[in-house]
N, C-alpha and C positions, 0 to 999 in steps of 0.2 A: 414087656407087654404086662405085668400085674403094677406096675409106677400107671401103663395108661387107660388102664380098667379101673382100679381107684380113681386117675383125676376123673371118669365120665359117670362114675357113681357119685360123688361129691357132687357135679357138675351139674347133673339129674338134680340132685335132693335139693341145688340149691333152685333152681328153673321150678322146680314145681311147687316151693313154697311161697314165691314171686306169683307163679299164675296163681294158687291157692289166694294170695291175700288179693292181686286185681281182682278174681273174676268176688272174692267179699266186698269189696268196694263198687264194685259192679253191683252185686246183689245190695247194699244201705245208697248206693246212689241212687237207686228206685225206692226205696220207702224200707223204715228205722225195722215192720217185722219183715222184712224180705232178708234182712239182713241181719238178725236179730235169730234169723227164723235156720237161715242157712250157716250161718254162725256153731248152734245148737245139737241143729239136728240134720246130720248129710246127707240125710237119705233128700230133702227138702233140695237140697245145691241140683238135683237131674228135674222136680220140677222148674225150679227156676233158670234153669239151661233149656226146656223146651220150651217155656212160657215165655223165654225174655231171650231168644235164640242172638238178637242180631247185638246187645250187650253182652253178653255172654264168650261167643261164641270165639273169642283169640283168646280172652285168658284160658277155654276150657284145650283150643288152640294149643298154647302155650307148653298144661299142664299136656297134651298128647303128648309133644317132642319131650321132653321133659320124663316120661316116662320110655319112653325109645331110647333119652341116652344113659337114662341111669340100667336100666335091663342090657342093650348096650360092651356099657361097660362091664354088669354080674356076669355075661354068659365071657368076655375076654377073661375076664379074672378067670372067674372058672374053668377057663379052655385050658390056660399058663398058665397052674396048679393041679392038674388034676391029666400032666401028659405020658 
């Protein structure tokens, strides 16, 4: 089970990176200023998400799914090592 947990953690990290890059691409497509602000000031990503929901909802959804996969792997790993 530890291997499955590790695989899920790795998959979650990969999906999170892909979602973050996709989110930044959406911000840069809106304008270079949105892109730079989202890249340099992570709190701006929240504002971009709210203001440009239609452009940001899919990458944000992928990031949420990635977090769920990561946490599932983490908890599977934690449960199998401490029984």
